[in-house]
C-alpha positions, 0 to 999 in steps of 0.5 A, a space after each residue: 604298463 606305463 601310467 601318468 595321473 593328472 588331478 586338479 580340483 577347485 571348491 565351488 559355492 553352488 549345489 551339486 545339482 547345479 554343477 552337474 547341470 552345467 557339466 552335462 549340458 554338452 550343447 552349451 560347452 562352446 559357451 563357456 569351456 576353454 578346455 573341452 570345447 565340445 561334446 556330443 553324444 548320449 548321456 549313458 554307460 557305453 555311449 560313444 562320445 565325439 570330443 574336441 579337446 583344445 588346451 589354450 595355446 595348442 591345436 584341438 584334438 578330436 577323439 571318441 572316448 565311451 562313457 564309463 560312469 554317469 552317476 548323477 550328480 556325482 561322477 562322470 568318466 569316460 575312456 578314451 583310446 588311441 588306436 587300441 588298447 595298450 598304445 594311449 589310453 586316457 580314463 577321464 573323471 569329473 567328480 562332485 564332492 559335497 563338502 556341505 550346504 551349498 558347497 562342493 568340491 569339483 575334481 577332474 582328473 585323468 589316468 593315462 597308461 600305454 606305451 606312448 605315455 613317457 613321450 607325451 608326459 610333457 605335454 600332458 603335464 603342461 597343457 592338459 594340466 592348464 587345461 584341467 584348471 582353466 575349465 574348473 575356473 570357468 565351471 566355478 564362474 558359470 556355477 556361482 552365478 556367472 553371466 549365461 548361467 545354466 
């Protein structure tokens, strides 16, 4: 099966619990998140979410992934599919890795697979990668004490 992976990471001066609280407060996403504009749904493995993505400079895209992993305060992962398995699947991960007291690495990644991946690769590398970096920077600013913090 054809695949592609994108990863973006950033170091944040904050406790893992604080970053987790911001990451899982879906209702506040419109206030700070420039990439994942909205999420609705329960924070539980197996739950279906309603997600609205909009990397800067692009049209919004809505999809309904299923939460795979909810492991506070370390990992949140979902799997989204277009139509049926094997067409265009995306496994999106948010990982919080503690580096020391009040310091962590936040990694956002997605593993894409399916027959449409080769046709989508250029836009993924351009738009999704930019969206990951923009969200990571906004999360860092919010967690480190920016305006309107959680």
